[in-house]
PDB file of N, CA, C, O and CB in Angstrom:
ATOM      1  N   MET A   1       8.132  -3.575 -12.989  1.00  0.00           N
ATOM      2  CA  MET A   1       8.889  -2.458 -12.520  1.00  0.00           C
ATOM      3  C   MET A   1       8.100  -1.191 -12.826  1.00  0.00           C
ATOM      4  O   MET A   1       7.632  -0.991 -13.947  1.00  0.00           O
ATOM      5  CB  MET A   1      10.291  -2.429 -13.161  1.00  0.00           C
ATOM      6  N   LEU A   2       7.964  -0.361 -11.841  1.00  0.00           N
ATOM      7  CA  LEU A   2       7.216   0.888 -11.984  1.00  0.00           C
ATOM      8  C   LEU A   2       8.078   1.964 -12.616  1.00  0.00           C
ATOM      9  O   LEU A   2       9.215   2.193 -12.202  1.00  0.00           O
ATOM     10  CB  LEU A   2       6.695   1.363 -10.627  1.00  0.00           C
ATOM     11  N   THR A   3       7.525   2.618 -13.619  1.00  0.00           N
ATOM     12  CA  THR A   3       8.118   3.829 -14.176  1.00  0.00           C
ATOM     13  C   THR A   3       7.128   4.948 -13.913  1.00  0.00           C
ATOM     14  O   THR A   3       6.102   5.047 -14.587  1.00  0.00           O
ATOM     15  CB  THR A   3       8.441   3.682 -15.719  1.00  0.00           C
ATOM     16  N   ALA A   4       7.424   5.772 -12.957  1.00  0.00           N
ATOM     17  CA  ALA A   4       6.500   6.834 -12.546  1.00  0.00           C
ATOM     18  C   ALA A   4       6.714   8.052 -13.442  1.00  0.00           C
ATOM     19  O   ALA A   4       7.362   9.021 -13.045  1.00  0.00           O
ATOM     20  CB  ALA A   4       6.705   7.211 -11.041  1.00  0.00           C
ATOM     21  N   GLU A   5       6.166   7.991 -14.643  1.00  0.00           N
ATOM     22  CA  GLU A   5       6.341   9.084 -15.604  1.00  0.00           C
ATOM     23  C   GLU A   5       5.668  10.356 -15.106  1.00  0.00           C
ATOM     24  O   GLU A   5       4.568  10.315 -14.554  1.00  0.00           O
ATOM     25  CB  GLU A   5       5.775   8.690 -16.978  1.00  0.00           C
ATOM     26  N   GLY A   6       6.330  11.470 -15.303  1.00  0.00           N
ATOM     27  CA  GLY A   6       5.796  12.756 -14.872  1.00  0.00           C
ATOM     28  C   GLY A   6       6.000  13.027 -13.398  1.00  0.00           C
ATOM     29  O   GLY A   6       5.469  13.994 -12.851  1.00  0.00           O
ATOM     30  N   CYS A   7       6.784  12.155 -12.750  1.00  0.00           N
ATOM     31  CA  CYS A   7       7.023  12.295 -11.313  1.00  0.00           C
ATOM     32  C   CYS A   7       8.505  12.501 -11.043  1.00  0.00           C
ATOM     33  O   CYS A   7       9.360  12.154 -11.858  1.00  0.00           O
ATOM     34  CB  CYS A   7       6.508  11.060 -10.551  1.00  0.00           C
ATOM     35  N   SER A   8       8.784  13.069  -9.891  1.00  0.00           N
ATOM     36  CA  SER A   8      10.159  13.239  -9.428  1.00  0.00           C
ATOM     37  C   SER A   8      10.353  12.421  -8.164  1.00  0.00           C
ATOM     38  O   SER A   8       9.422  12.206  -7.387  1.00  0.00           O
ATOM     39  CB  SER A   8      10.489  14.738  -9.172  1.00  0.00           C
ATOM     40  N   SER A   9      11.587  11.970  -7.981  1.00  0.00           N
ATOM     41  CA  SER A   9      11.918  11.206  -6.783  1.00  0.00           C
ATOM     42  C   SER A   9      13.004  11.946  -6.012  1.00  0.00           C
ATOM     43  O   SER A   9      13.467  13.007  -6.431  1.00  0.00           O
ATOM     44  CB  SER A   9      12.378   9.762  -7.145  1.00  0.00           C
ATOM     45  N   ASN A  10      13.398  11.380  -4.895  1.00  0.00           N
ATOM     46  CA  ASN A  10      14.402  11.986  -4.023  1.00  0.00           C
ATOM     47  C   ASN A  10      15.696  11.177  -4.061  1.00  0.00           C
ATOM     48  O   ASN A  10      15.704  10.033  -4.516  1.00  0.00           O
ATOM     49  CB  ASN A  10      13.875  12.087  -2.577  1.00  0.00           C
ATOM     50  N   ASN A  11      16.763  11.759  -3.594  1.00  0.00           N
ATOM     51  CA  ASN A  11      18.061  11.091  -3.408  1.00  0.00           C
ATOM     52  C   ASN A  11      18.731  10.655  -4.703  1.00  0.00           C
ATOM     53  O   ASN A  11      19.350   9.592  -4.746  1.00  0.00           O
ATOM     54  CB  ASN A  11      17.884   9.896  -2.532  1.00  0.00           C
ATOM     55  N   GLY A  12      18.620  11.445  -5.743  1.00  0.00           N
ATOM     56  CA  GLY A  12      19.372  11.212  -6.977  1.00  0.00           C
ATOM     57  C   GLY A  12      19.186   9.838  -7.575  1.00  0.00           C
ATOM     58  O   GLY A  12      18.072   9.462  -7.940  1.00  0.00           O
ATOM     59  N   THR A  13      20.280   9.073  -7.682  1.00  0.00           N
ATOM     60  CA  THR A  13      20.224   7.767  -8.341  1.00  0.00           C
ATOM     61  C   THR A  13      19.469   6.722  -7.531  1.00  0.00           C
ATOM     62  O   THR A  13      19.100   5.682  -8.077  1.00  0.00           O
ATOM     63  CB  THR A  13      21.618   7.273  -8.613  1.00  0.00           C
ATOM     64  N   LYS A  14      19.230   6.964  -6.255  1.00  0.00           N
ATOM     65  CA  LYS A  14      18.446   6.024  -5.449  1.00  0.00           C
ATOM     66  C   LYS A  14      16.966   6.072  -5.813  1.00  0.00           C
ATOM     67  O   LYS A  14      16.247   5.094  -5.608  1.00  0.00           O
ATOM     68  CB  LYS A  14      18.624   6.325  -3.960  1.00  0.00           C
ATOM     69  N   SER A  15      16.510   7.184  -6.344  1.00  0.00           N
ATOM     70  CA  SER A  15      15.110   7.368  -6.773  1.00  0.00           C
ATOM     71  C   SER A  15      14.117   7.002  -5.677  1.00  0.00           C
ATOM     72  O   SER A  15      13.182   6.238  -5.915  1.00  0.00           O
ATOM     73  CB  SER A  15      14.826   6.528  -8.014  1.00  0.00           C
ATOM     74  N   THR A  16      14.312   7.532  -4.506  1.00  0.00           N
ATOM     75  CA  THR A  16      13.435   7.269  -3.376  1.00  0.00           C
ATOM     76  C   THR A  16      12.104   7.995  -3.564  1.00  0.00           C
ATOM     77  O   THR A  16      12.099   9.190  -3.859  1.00  0.00           O
ATOM     78  CB  THR A  16      14.105   7.700  -2.058  1.00  0.00           C
ATOM     79  N   PRO A  17      10.966   7.296  -3.399  1.00  0.00           N
ATOM     80  CA  PRO A  17       9.676   7.988  -3.488  1.00  0.00           C
ATOM     81  C   PRO A  17       9.474   8.916  -2.295  1.00  0.00           C
ATOM     82  O   PRO A  17      10.208   8.841  -1.310  1.00  0.00           O
ATOM     83  CB  PRO A  17       8.523   6.973  -3.569  1.00  0.00           C
ATOM     84  N   ALA A  18       8.484   9.781  -2.389  1.00  0.00           N
ATOM     85  CA  ALA A  18       8.172  10.675  -1.271  1.00  0.00           C
ATOM     86  C   ALA A  18       7.758   9.873  -0.043  1.00  0.00           C
ATOM     87  O   ALA A  18       8.049  10.262   1.088  1.00  0.00           O
ATOM     88  CB  ALA A  18       7.055  11.662  -1.663  1.00  0.00           C
ATOM     89  N   LEU A  19       7.073   8.743  -0.273  1.00  0.00           N
ATOM     90  CA  LEU A  19       6.617   7.895   0.826  1.00  0.00           C
ATOM     91  C   LEU A  19       6.408   6.489   0.311  1.00  0.00           C
ATOM     92  O   LEU A  19       5.945   6.301  -0.814  1.00  0.00           O
ATOM     93  CB  LEU A  19       5.315   8.444   1.459  1.00  0.00           C
ATOM     94  N   SER A  20       6.742   5.505   1.116  1.00  0.00           N
ATOM     95  CA  SER A  20       6.455   4.099   0.844  1.00  0.00           C
ATOM     96  C   SER A  20       5.847   3.534   2.111  1.00  0.00           C
ATOM     97  O   SER A  20       6.527   3.423   3.132  1.00  0.00           O
ATOM     98  CB  SER A  20       7.749   3.298   0.408  1.00  0.00           C
ATOM     99  N   ALA A  21       4.553   3.169   2.056  1.00  0.00           N
ATOM    100  CA  ALA A  21       3.854   2.730   3.268  1.00  0.00           C
ATOM    101  C   ALA A  21       2.561   2.018   2.896  1.00  0.00           C
ATOM    102  O   ALA A  21       2.117   2.080   1.750  1.00  0.00           O
ATOM    103  CB  ALA A  21       3.559   3.929   4.198  1.00  0.00           C
ATOM    104  N   ASP A  22       1.963   1.344   3.865  1.00  0.00           N
ATOM    105  CA  ASP A  22       0.635   0.768   3.701  1.00  0.00           C
ATOM    106  C   ASP A  22      -0.373   1.880   3.971  1.00  0.00           C
ATOM    107  O   ASP A  22      -0.777   2.099   5.113  1.00  0.00           O
ATOM    108  CB  ASP A  22       0.408  -0.466   4.660  1.00  0.00           C
ATOM    109  N   LEU A  23      -0.767   2.569   2.932  1.00  0.00           N
ATOM    110  CA  LEU A  23      -1.656   3.724   3.086  1.00  0.00           C
ATOM    111  C   LEU A  23      -3.116   3.343   3.264  1.00  0.00           C
ATOM    112  O   LEU A  23      -3.880   4.089   3.876  1.00  0.00           O
ATOM    113  CB  LEU A  23      -1.526   4.626   1.898  1.00  0.00           C
ATOM    114  N   PHE A  24      -3.514   2.184   2.734  1.00  0.00           N
ATOM    115  CA  PHE A  24      -4.932   1.829   2.711  1.00  0.00           C
ATOM    116  C   PHE A  24      -5.299   0.699   3.666  1.00  0.00           C
ATOM    117  O   PHE A  24      -6.446   0.250   3.675  1.00  0.00           O
ATOM    118  CB  PHE A  24      -5.326   1.444   1.323  1.00  0.00           C
ATOM    119  N   GLY A  25      -4.351   0.235   4.466  1.00  0.00           N
ATOM    120  CA  GLY A  25      -4.649  -0.759   5.485  1.00  0.00           C
ATOM    121  C   GLY A  25      -4.891  -2.157   4.964  1.00  0.00           C
ATOM    122  O   GLY A  25      -5.537  -2.958   5.640  1.00  0.00           O
ATOM    123  N   ASP A  26      -4.385  -2.480   3.764  1.00  0.00           N
ATOM    124  CA  ASP A  26      -4.576  -3.826   3.224  1.00  0.00           C
ATOM    125  C   ASP A  26      -3.313  -4.673   3.350  1.00  0.00           C
ATOM    126  O   ASP A  26      -3.227  -5.746   2.753  1.00  0.00           O
ATOM    127  CB  ASP A  26      -5.002  -3.749   1.764  1.00  0.00           C
ATOM    128  N   TRP A  27      -2.345  -4.207   4.111  1.00  0.00           N
ATOM    129  CA  TRP A  27      -1.073  -4.876   4.388  1.00  0.00           C
ATOM    130  C   TRP A  27      -0.190  -4.994   3.155  1.00  0.00           C
ATOM    131  O   TRP A  27       0.745  -5.795   3.137  1.00  0.00           O
ATOM    132  CB  TRP A  27      -1.328  -6.249   4.955  1.00  0.00           C
ATOM    133  N   ARG A  28      -0.474  -4.207   2.131  1.00  0.00           N
ATOM    134  CA  ARG A  28       0.418  -4.121   0.979  1.00  0.00           C
ATOM    135  C   ARG A  28       0.877  -2.675   0.880  1.00  0.00           C
ATOM    136  O   ARG A  28       0.107  -1.754   1.150  1.00  0.00           O
ATOM    137  CB  ARG A  28      -0.289  -4.597  -0.350  1.00  0.00           C
ATOM    138  N   GLU A  29       2.106  -2.481   0.500  1.00  0.00           N
ATOM    139  CA  GLU A  29       2.644  -1.120   0.491  1.00  0.00           C
ATOM    140  C   GLU A  29       2.351  -0.398  -0.815  1.00  0.00           C
ATOM    141  O   GLU A  29       2.415  -0.978  -1.898  1.00  0.00           O
ATOM    142  CB  GLU A  29       4.140  -1.148   0.733  1.00  0.00           C
ATOM    143  N   GLU A  30       2.033   0.862  -0.684  1.00  0.00           N
ATOM    144  CA  GLU A  30       1.865   1.756  -1.820  1.00  0.00           C
ATOM    145  C   GLU A  30       3.049   2.725  -1.823  1.00  0.00           C
ATOM    146  O   GLU A  30       3.720   2.902  -0.807  1.00  0.00           O
ATOM    147  CB  GLU A  30       0.489   2.525  -1.752  1.00  0.00           C
ATOM    148  N   VAL A  31       3.297   3.346  -2.976  1.00  0.00           N
ATOM    149  CA  VAL A  31       4.335   4.370  -3.044  1.00  0.00           C
ATOM    150  C   VAL A  31       3.705   5.682  -3.487  1.00  0.00           C
ATOM    151  O   VAL A  31       2.753   5.701  -4.267  1.00  0.00           O
ATOM    152  CB  VAL A  31       5.479   3.950  -4.012  1.00  0.00           C
ATOM    153  N   MET A  32       4.249   6.768  -2.980  1.00  0.00           N
ATOM    154  CA  MET A  32       3.760   8.103  -3.312  1.00  0.00           C
ATOM    155  C   MET A  32       4.924   8.907  -3.900  1.00  0.00           C
ATOM    156  O   MET A  32       6.010   8.970  -3.324  1.00  0.00           O
ATOM    157  CB  MET A  32       3.155   8.819  -2.049  1.00  0.00           C
ATOM    158  N   PHE A  33       4.671   9.516  -5.053  1.00  0.00           N
ATOM    159  CA  PHE A  33       5.646  10.380  -5.709  1.00  0.00           C
ATOM    160  C   PHE A  33       5.050  11.762  -5.882  1.00  0.00           C
ATOM    161  O   PHE A  33       3.830  11.916  -5.946  1.00  0.00           O
ATOM    162  CB  PHE A  33       6.081   9.797  -7.074  1.00  0.00           C
ATOM    163  N   ARG A  34       5.905  12.764  -5.957  1.00  0.00           N
ATOM    164  CA  ARG A  34       5.459  14.114  -6.301  1.00  0.00           C
ATOM    165  C   ARG A  34       5.593  14.281  -7.806  1.00  0.00           C
ATOM    166  O   ARG A  34       6.474  13.688  -8.427  1.00  0.00           O
ATOM    167  CB  ARG A  34       6.284  15.209  -5.533  1.00  0.00           C
ATOM    168  N   THR A  35       4.717  15.090  -8.387  1.00  0.00           N
ATOM    169  CA  THR A  35       4.837  15.358  -9.814  1.00  0.00           C
ATOM    170  C   THR A  35       6.005  16.307 -10.055  1.00  0.00           C
ATOM    171  O   THR A  35       6.450  17.000  -9.140  1.00  0.00           O
ATOM    172  CB  THR A  35       3.523  15.953 -10.378  1.00  0.00           C
ATOM    173  N   THR A  36       6.495  16.335 -11.280  1.00  0.00           N
ATOM    174  CA  THR A  36       7.677  17.139 -11.582  1.00  0.00           C
ATOM    175  C   THR A  36       7.450  18.630 -11.371  1.00  0.00           C
ATOM    176  O   THR A  36       8.406  19.375 -11.154  1.00  0.00           O
ATOM    177  CB  THR A  36       8.109  16.895 -13.001  1.00  0.00           C
ATOM    178  N   ASP A  37       6.185  19.080 -11.433  1.00  0.00           N
ATOM    179  CA  ASP A  37       5.904  20.502 -11.190  1.00  0.00           C
ATOM    180  C   ASP A  37       5.622  20.795  -9.715  1.00  0.00           C
ATOM    181  O   ASP A  37       5.303  21.931  -9.364  1.00  0.00           O
ATOM    182  CB  ASP A  37       4.716  20.949 -12.035  1.00  0.00           C
ATOM    183  N   ASN A  38       5.736  19.784  -8.850  1.00  0.00           N
ATOM    184  CA  ASN A  38       5.516  19.915  -7.401  1.00  0.00           C
ATOM    185  C   ASN A  38       4.113  20.400  -7.047  1.00  0.00           C
ATOM    186  O   ASN A  38       3.929  21.029  -6.005  1.00  0.00           O
ATOM    187  CB  ASN A  38       6.531  20.867  -6.814  1.00  0.00           C
ATOM    188  N   GLN A  39       3.132  20.125  -7.881  1.00  0.00           N
ATOM    189  CA  GLN A  39       1.761  20.556  -7.628  1.00  0.00           C
ATOM    190  C   GLN A  39       0.867  19.431  -7.105  1.00  0.00           C
ATOM    191  O   GLN A  39      -0.178  19.702  -6.515  1.00  0.00           O
ATOM    192  CB  GLN A  39       1.167  21.123  -8.889  1.00  0.00           C
ATOM    193  N   ASN A  40       1.263  18.172  -7.313  1.00  0.00           N
ATOM    194  CA  ASN A  40       0.405  17.041  -6.959  1.00  0.00           C
ATOM    195  C   ASN A  40       1.221  15.900  -6.375  1.00  0.00           C
ATOM    196  O   ASN A  40       2.436  15.815  -6.556  1.00  0.00           O
ATOM    197  CB  ASN A  40      -0.373  16.556  -8.182  1.00  0.00           C
ATOM    198  N   LEU A  41       0.518  15.029  -5.672  1.00  0.00           N
ATOM    199  CA  LEU A  41       1.086  13.765  -5.214  1.00  0.00           C
ATOM    200  C   LEU A  41       0.363  12.644  -5.942  1.00  0.00           C
ATOM    201  O   LEU A  41      -0.854  12.696  -6.122  1.00  0.00           O
ATOM    202  CB  LEU A  41       0.964  13.606  -3.656  1.00  0.00           C
ATOM    203  N   ARG A  42       1.108  11.634  -6.357  1.00  0.00           N
ATOM    204  CA  ARG A  42       0.518  10.465  -7.009  1.00  0.00           C
ATOM    205  C   ARG A  42       0.779   9.240  -6.157  1.00  0.00           C
ATOM    206  O   ARG A  42       1.888   9.033  -5.662  1.00  0.00           O
ATOM    207  CB  ARG A  42       1.089  10.271  -8.440  1.00  0.00           C
ATOM    208  N   ILE A  43      -0.252   8.432  -5.991  1.00  0.00           N
ATOM    209  CA  ILE A  43      -0.138   7.193  -5.235  1.00  0.00           C
ATOM    210  C   ILE A  43      -0.229   6.037  -6.218  1.00  0.00           C
ATOM    211  O   ILE A  43      -1.154   5.964  -7.026  1.00  0.00           O
ATOM    212  CB  ILE A  43      -1.244   7.088  -4.131  1.00  0.00           C
ATOM    213  N   TYR A  44       0.734   5.141  -6.140  1.00  0.00           N
ATOM    214  CA  TYR A  44       0.755   3.953  -6.988  1.00  0.00           C
ATOM    215  C   TYR A  44       0.517   2.732  -6.116  1.00  0.00           C
ATOM    216  O   TYR A  44       1.151   2.561  -5.074  1.00  0.00           O
ATOM    217  CB  TYR A  44       2.102   3.831  -7.763  1.00  0.00           C
ATOM    218  N   THR A  45      -0.407   1.885  -6.558  1.00  0.00           N
ATOM    219  CA  THR A  45      -0.744   0.665  -5.843  1.00  0.00           C
ATOM    220  C   THR A  45      -0.984  -0.439  -6.854  1.00  0.00           C
ATOM    221  O   THR A  45      -0.968  -0.188  -8.059  1.00  0.00           O
ATOM    222  CB  THR A  45      -1.983   0.869  -4.937  1.00  0.00           C
ATOM    223  N   THR A  46      -1.202  -1.633  -6.395  1.00  0.00           N
ATOM    224  CA  THR A  46      -1.482  -2.747  -7.285  1.00  0.00           C
ATOM    225  C   THR A  46      -2.989  -2.931  -7.455  1.00  0.00           C
ATOM    226  O   THR A  46      -3.773  -2.590  -6.570  1.00  0.00           O
ATOM    227  CB  THR A  46      -0.842  -4.035  -6.751  1.00  0.00           C
ATOM    228  N   THR A  47      -3.371  -3.468  -8.588  1.00  0.00           N
ATOM    229  CA  THR A  47      -4.772  -3.839  -8.815  1.00  0.00           C
ATOM    230  C   THR A  47      -4.920  -5.351  -8.805  1.00  0.00           C
ATOM    231  O   THR A  47      -6.008  -5.871  -9.053  1.00  0.00           O
ATOM    232  CB  THR A  47      -5.287  -3.259 -10.152  1.00  0.00           C
ATOM    233  N   ILE A  48      -3.837  -6.057  -8.522  1.00  0.00           N
ATOM    234  CA  ILE A  48      -3.844  -7.518  -8.523  1.00  0.00           C
ATOM    235  C   ILE A  48      -4.239  -8.017  -7.137  1.00  0.00           C
ATOM    236  O   ILE A  48      -3.570  -7.699  -6.154  1.00  0.00           O
ATOM    237  CB  ILE A  48      -2.454  -8.084  -8.938  1.00  0.00           C
ATOM    238  N   PRO A  49      -5.321  -8.799  -7.045  1.00  0.00           N
ATOM    239  CA  PRO A  49      -5.702  -9.337  -5.737  1.00  0.00           C
ATOM    240  C   PRO A  49      -4.673 -10.360  -5.249  1.00  0.00           C
ATOM    241  O   PRO A  49      -3.967 -10.976  -6.047  1.00  0.00           O
ATOM    242  CB  PRO A  49      -7.102  -9.983  -5.807  1.00  0.00           C
ATOM    243  N   THR A  50      -4.603 -10.525  -3.950  1.00  0.00           N
ATOM    244  CA  THR A  50      -3.672 -11.496  -3.379  1.00  0.00           C
ATOM    245  C   THR A  50      -4.429 -12.551  -2.580  1.00  0.00           C
ATOM    246  O   THR A  50      -5.467 -12.272  -1.979  1.00  0.00           O
ATOM    247  CB  THR A  50      -2.632 -10.790  -2.485  1.00  0.00           C
ATOM    248  N   LYS A  51      -3.890 -13.766  -2.585  1.00  0.00           N
ATOM    249  CA  LYS A  51      -4.444 -14.848  -1.769  1.00  0.00           C
ATOM    250  C   LYS A  51      -3.722 -14.922  -0.426  1.00  0.00           C
ATOM    251  O   LYS A  51      -4.155 -15.638   0.477  1.00  0.00           O
ATOM    252  CB  LYS A  51      -4.337 -16.200  -2.511  1.00  0.00           C
ATOM    253  N   HIS A  52      -2.630 -14.186  -0.296  1.00  0.00           N
ATOM    254  CA  HIS A  52      -1.810 -14.237   0.912  1.00  0.00           C
ATOM    255  C   HIS A  52      -2.242 -13.149   1.884  1.00  0.00           C
ATOM    256  O   HIS A  52      -2.333 -11.975   1.525  1.00  0.00           O
ATOM    257  CB  HIS A  52      -0.317 -14.086   0.566  1.00  0.00           C
ATOM    258  N   LYS A  53      -2.501 -13.549   3.091  1.00  0.00           N
ATOM    259  CA  LYS A  53      -2.874 -12.603   4.139  1.00  0.00           C
ATOM    260  C   LYS A  53      -1.899 -12.766   5.295  1.00  0.00           C
ATOM    261  O   LYS A  53      -1.550 -13.885   5.669  1.00  0.00           O
ATOM    262  CB  LYS A  53      -4.350 -12.824   4.612  1.00  0.00           C
ATOM    263  N   ILE A  54      -1.464 -11.653   5.856  1.00  0.00           N
ATOM    264  CA  ILE A  54      -0.607 -11.690   7.034  1.00  0.00           C
ATOM    265  C   ILE A  54      -1.197 -10.754   8.080  1.00  0.00           C
ATOM    266  O   ILE A  54      -1.848  -9.763   7.752  1.00  0.00           O
ATOM    267  CB  ILE A  54       0.863 -11.290   6.682  1.00  0.00           C
ATOM    268  N   TYR A  55      -0.960 -11.081   9.322  1.00  0.00           N
ATOM    269  CA  TYR A  55      -1.514 -10.290  10.402  1.00  0.00           C
ATOM    270  C   TYR A  55      -0.924  -8.882  10.402  1.00  0.00           C
ATOM    271  O   TYR A  55      -1.658  -7.897  10.475  1.00  0.00           O
ATOM    272  CB  TYR A  55      -1.261 -10.973  11.742  1.00  0.00           C
ATOM    273  N   THR A  56       0.381  -8.793  10.321  1.00  0.00           N
ATOM    274  CA  THR A  56       1.061  -7.496  10.190  1.00  0.00           C
ATOM    275  C   THR A  56       2.293  -7.699   9.324  1.00  0.00           C
ATOM    276  O   THR A  56       2.743  -8.831   9.145  1.00  0.00           O
ATOM    277  CB  THR A  56       1.452  -6.900  11.595  1.00  0.00           C
ATOM    278  N   LEU A  57       2.847  -6.618   8.782  1.00  0.00           N
ATOM    279  CA  LEU A  57       4.066  -6.743   7.988  1.00  0.00           C
ATOM    280  C   LEU A  57       5.224  -7.270   8.822  1.00  0.00           C
ATOM    281  O   LEU A  57       6.136  -7.900   8.286  1.00  0.00           O
ATOM    282  CB  LEU A  57       4.438  -5.399   7.376  1.00  0.00           C
ATOM    283  N   MET A  58       5.199  -7.023  10.116  1.00  0.00           N
ATOM    284  CA  MET A  58       6.260  -7.504  10.989  1.00  0.00           C
ATOM    285  C   MET A  58       6.309  -9.039  11.012  1.00  0.00           C
ATOM    286  O   MET A  58       7.355  -9.615  11.311  1.00  0.00           O
ATOM    287  CB  MET A  58       6.062  -6.958  12.408  1.00  0.00           C
ATOM    288  N   HIS A  59       5.192  -9.705  10.700  1.00  0.00           N
ATOM    289  CA  HIS A  59       5.158 -11.159  10.675  1.00  0.00           C
ATOM    290  C   HIS A  59       5.720 -11.735   9.377  1.00  0.00           C
ATOM    291  O   HIS A  59       5.844 -12.954   9.256  1.00  0.00           O
ATOM    292  CB  HIS A  59       3.744 -11.640  10.874  1.00  0.00           C
ATOM    293  N   ASP A  60       6.056 -10.905   8.421  1.00  0.00           N
ATOM    294  CA  ASP A  60       6.603 -11.343   7.143  1.00  0.00           C
ATOM    295  C   ASP A  60       8.126 -11.339   7.230  1.00  0.00           C
ATOM    296  O   ASP A  60       8.726 -10.267   7.314  1.00  0.00           O
ATOM    297  CB  ASP A  60       6.110 -10.433   5.979  1.00  0.00           C
ATOM    298  N   PRO A  61       8.771 -12.518   7.213  1.00  0.00           N
ATOM    299  CA  PRO A  61      10.221 -12.560   7.377  1.00  0.00           C
ATOM    300  C   PRO A  61      10.984 -11.867   6.245  1.00  0.00           C
ATOM    301  O   PRO A  61      12.117 -11.434   6.456  1.00  0.00           O
ATOM    302  CB  PRO A  61      10.670 -13.988   7.478  1.00  0.00           C
ATOM    303  N   GLN A  62      10.401 -11.751   5.061  1.00  0.00           N
ATOM    304  CA  GLN A  62      11.065 -11.066   3.953  1.00  0.00           C
ATOM    305  C   GLN A  62      11.047  -9.558   4.128  1.00  0.00           C
ATOM    306  O   GLN A  62      11.874  -8.863   3.538  1.00  0.00           O
ATOM    307  CB  GLN A  62      10.409 -11.437   2.638  1.00  0.00           C
ATOM    308  N   TYR A  63      10.125  -9.037   4.922  1.00  0.00           N
ATOM    309  CA  TYR A  63      10.003  -7.604   5.128  1.00  0.00           C
ATOM    310  C   TYR A  63      11.071  -7.130   6.066  1.00  0.00           C
ATOM    311  O   TYR A  63      11.140  -5.939   6.371  1.00  0.00           O
ATOM    312  CB  TYR A  63       8.630  -7.242   5.664  1.00  0.00           C
TER     313      TYR A  63
END
């Protein structure tokens, strides 16, 4: 579970990030948060390699 320390989220208790998308084209989603001082954006991604490849996220029934 990600704890984005020093960051702010949107929508109160929902804690929605500024953006959730595949930013780097590797078919895995990254999240972007703004810092609490509204001066920077932080991108969080995984460093764990995956053995699973899918053509597009639309082909993933869980998505």
